[in-house]
Each structure stands twice: as structure tokens, then as C-alpha cells.
C-alpha positions as CSV (number, residue, x, y, z in Angstrom):
1,M,97.7,100.8,99.9
2,I,100.6,98.8,101.1
3,Y,103.7,100.7,102.4
4,S,107.1,99.2,102.9
5,W,107.7,101.4,105.9
6,T,105.4,103.3,108.3
7,A,106.7,105.8,110.9
8,I,103.6,105.8,113.0
9,P,101.6,102.6,113.0
10,E,97.8,102.7,113.2
11,A,98.0,101.3,116.7
12,K,99.7,104.4,118.0
13,I,96.9,106.8,116.9
14,P,94.9,107.8,119.9
15,R,91.1,107.7,119.8
16,A,89.4,111.1,119.6
17,S,87.2,112.1,122.5
18,N,84.5,112.8,119.9
19,P,84.5,110.0,117.2
20,I,83.5,112.6,114.6
21,F,87.0,114.0,114.8
22,Q,88.9,110.7,114.5
23,H,89.5,111.4,110.8
24,L,91.6,114.5,111.8
25,L,94.0,112.3,113.8
26,D,94.0,109.5,111.2
27,T,94.7,111.9,108.3
28,Y,97.4,113.8,110.2
29,V,99.2,110.6,110.9
30,S,98.7,109.4,107.4
31,E,100.1,112.6,105.9
32,S,103.0,112.7,108.4
33,N,103.9,109.1,107.5
34,K,104.0,110.2,103.8
35,V,106.3,113.1,104.7
36,A,108.7,110.9,106.6
37,S,108.7,108.3,103.7
38,V,109.6,111.0,101.3
39,W,112.3,112.5,103.6
40,K,113.9,109.1,104.1
41,Q,114.5,108.7,100.3
42,F,117.1,111.5,100.5
43,H,120.8,111.0,101.3
44,D,122.6,113.5,103.5
45,A,124.6,114.6,100.5
46,D,121.3,115.8,98.9
47,L,120.6,118.3,101.7
48,D,122.0,121.3,99.7
49,F,120.3,120.3,96.5
50,R,117.8,122.8,95.0
51,P,116.1,122.3,91.6
52,D,116.6,125.9,90.8
53,P,118.6,128.8,92.3
54,R,115.3,130.4,93.4
55,S,114.1,127.2,95.1
56,S,114.6,126.1,98.6
57,S,117.2,123.4,99.2
58,V,116.1,120.1,100.7
59,A,117.6,121.1,104.1
60,E,115.7,124.4,103.9
61,V,112.4,122.6,103.3
62,F,113.1,120.2,106.2
63,R,113.9,123.1,108.5
64,H,110.8,125.1,107.3
65,Q,108.6,122.1,107.8
66,L,109.7,121.5,111.4
67,L,109.6,125.2,112.4
68,S,106.4,126.1,110.6
69,E,104.4,123.2,112.0
70,R,105.6,124.3,115.5
71,R,104.3,127.8,114.7
72,F,101.0,126.8,113.2
73,F,100.1,124.3,115.9
74,G,101.6,126.3,118.8
75,E,100.5,129.8,117.9
76,F,97.2,129.2,116.2
77,L,96.0,125.9,117.8
78,A,97.7,126.3,121.2
79,T,99.3,122.8,121.2
80,P,102.0,122.3,123.8
81,E,105.2,122.8,121.7
82,P,108.9,122.8,122.5
83,A,110.7,126.2,122.6
84,P,111.4,127.3,119.0
85,E,115.2,127.1,119.6
86,S,114.8,123.4,120.5
87,V,112.7,122.3,117.5
88,L,115.6,121.7,115.1
89,P,118.0,118.8,115.6
90,A,121.5,119.9,116.7
91,T,122.9,118.5,113.5
92,L,120.6,118.4,110.5
93,S,120.7,115.0,108.7
94,V,118.0,113.1,106.9
95,E,117.7,110.8,109.9
96,S,117.7,113.5,112.6
97,A,115.1,115.6,110.7
98,S,112.9,112.6,110.0
99,S,113.1,111.4,113.6
100,R,112.4,114.9,115.0
101,F,109.5,115.4,112.7
102,I,107.8,112.1,113.9
103,E,108.6,112.9,117.5
104,L,106.8,116.2,117.2
105,V,103.8,114.7,115.5
106,L,103.5,112.0,118.2
107,A,103.5,114.7,120.9
108,R,100.6,116.6,119.2
109,L,98.3,113.6,118.7
110,E,97.1,113.2,122.3
111,F,96.4,116.9,122.6
112,F,94.3,116.8,119.4
113,A,92.5,113.6,120.6
114,Q,91.3,115.3,123.8
115,Q,89.8,118.4,122.2
116,P,85.9,118.6,122.2
117,E,83.8,119.8,119.3
118,P,83.4,123.4,120.6
119,W,87.2,123.7,120.7
120,W,87.6,122.6,117.0
121,M,84.8,125.0,115.9
122,E,86.0,128.1,117.8
123,T,87.1,131.0,115.7
124,V,90.6,132.2,116.6
125,P,93.2,134.5,115.1
126,F,95.2,133.2,112.2
127,F,97.8,135.6,111.0
128,D,95.8,138.8,110.3
129,I,92.4,137.0,109.9
130,Q,90.0,134.9,112.0
131,R,89.3,131.2,111.2
132,Q,87.9,128.1,113.0
133,R,90.5,125.9,114.5
134,I,89.4,123.0,112.3
135,W,90.1,125.2,109.2
136,I,93.6,126.1,110.5
137,F,94.3,122.4,111.2
138,W,93.4,121.4,107.6
139,R,95.3,124.4,106.2
140,R,98.4,123.1,108.0
141,V,97.9,119.6,106.6
142,L,97.6,121.0,103.1
143,H,100.7,123.2,103.6
144,T,102.6,120.0,104.6
145,A,101.4,118.3,101.4
146,H,102.7,121.2,99.4
147,H,106.2,120.9,100.9
148,R,106.1,117.1,100.4
149,T,105.4,117.7,96.7
150,Q,108.3,120.1,96.4
151,L,110.5,117.3,97.8
152,T,109.2,114.6,95.5
153,V,110.2,116.8,92.5
154,S,113.7,117.0,94.0
155,L,113.8,113.2,94.5
156,R,112.8,112.7,90.8
157,L,115.5,115.2,89.6
158,L,118.1,113.4,91.8
159,G,117.1,110.1,90.4
160,R,115.9,108.8,93.7
161,V,112.9,106.6,94.4
162,V,109.6,108.5,94.7
163,P,107.5,106.6,97.3
164,S,103.8,106.1,97.0
165,T,101.8,108.7,98.7
166,Y,98.3,108.5,97.3
167,G,98.8,105.6,94.8
168,P,101.4,104.0,92.7
169,T,104.4,106.0,91.3
170,A,106.8,105.2,88.5
171,D,109.0,103.6,91.2
172,V,106.4,101.9,93.5
173,T,103.4,99.9,92.5
174,W,101.6,96.7,93.5
175,S,99.4,94.1,91.8
176,T,96.1,95.6,93.0
177,A,97.0,99.2,92.2
178,D,94.3,100.8,90.1
179,P,95.4,104.3,89.0
180,T,93.0,106.4,87.1
181,N,94.9,107.2,83.9
182,L,92.3,106.3,81.4
183,V,88.8,107.6,80.6
184,A,87.3,104.2,81.3
185,A,88.8,104.1,84.8
186,A,87.4,107.5,85.5
187,G,83.9,106.2,84.7
188,R,84.0,103.3,87.2
189,R,81.5,103.2,90.0
């Protein structure tokens, strides 16, 4: 896929000490780039928008994403993280939240790259259960995708562009895009 903007280029992804774990780094960067692309479609005036009174506002999702990644990675995977009170930008804006998000992702990459196989496979506490670190990592990536999806719904309701994340959208496509919307496409090999 071709993206008009990439927060973290491929050249900035460190090499994993064990090549079998390179996909974790590559996917974490890819998913983080998608988050930043979605966030950057908002305007500061959108930060209080919520699609329903029971829903989180855009600003609340931004804050939750920044704080919950810090907690998941710091508490459960022991990544070096900033103090909780210094995670959020002093003034929350689309630009400050997006920049802080990418800054935190970049700081975690080298740590993850250095971890050997036994570290990833070790079972550690996760809330009130025990899970392997690799499971916790993927759980965090999925949690991030969930919040990104919440925000794409808000973008659509606000009439903003919904950027491509896994393929073309109603707003972003390209000549070689091949979405699977037809039975015939699903049967291709």
C-alpha cells in the first residue's frame, strides 16, 4: 500500500536481536503509523466530539491511548517509560498528542529489538492472570487497533477523510487497490 504520510519510516525500525521477532517491531511501527495517520485527520475543534453521550470524546481516546500504552508496556513488559505524570502533552492538541504518541513508540522500539526469545516467551503477571510477554504485546497492538477504529467512526461522522489502514477507504484508494468486496475476489489464489 502507498501512504501519503508515514510517521516512522521503515529505515527507523531497528533490527531485532533474533530475526524471528522482527515482525513484532515491523507490525508495531505499522500499526502506530496507522494510529498517527488517523489522529492527524482531526482538527483541534474536534477534540470534544463524541458520537454518543456514552462514548469517549476524541480527546479522551487520545489520552487513554497514551496512558494505557504506557501502562501496558511499562507495567506488564517492563519497558523503560516516562513517569505517568509526564506522558500527556502539557496542552492537548491533535499535533501534540500525535507527536507524543510517536515519540513514545520510538523510545520503545530499541528495547523490544534487544529482547531475546526467552524474554518474549516468559510468563508474567497481566492484571489478575498470567500470560506470556509476546501475548501481552499482541494484546496491546489489538487494543490500539480497537481505539483507532473508534476514531475512524468519529472521522466519518465528522465528515473528515478516513485514511487507509489495511486497504482502500471511500476516501483513499489507488489504481492497484484490490479490495475483496465480491465473491469472485474472495476465491482468488
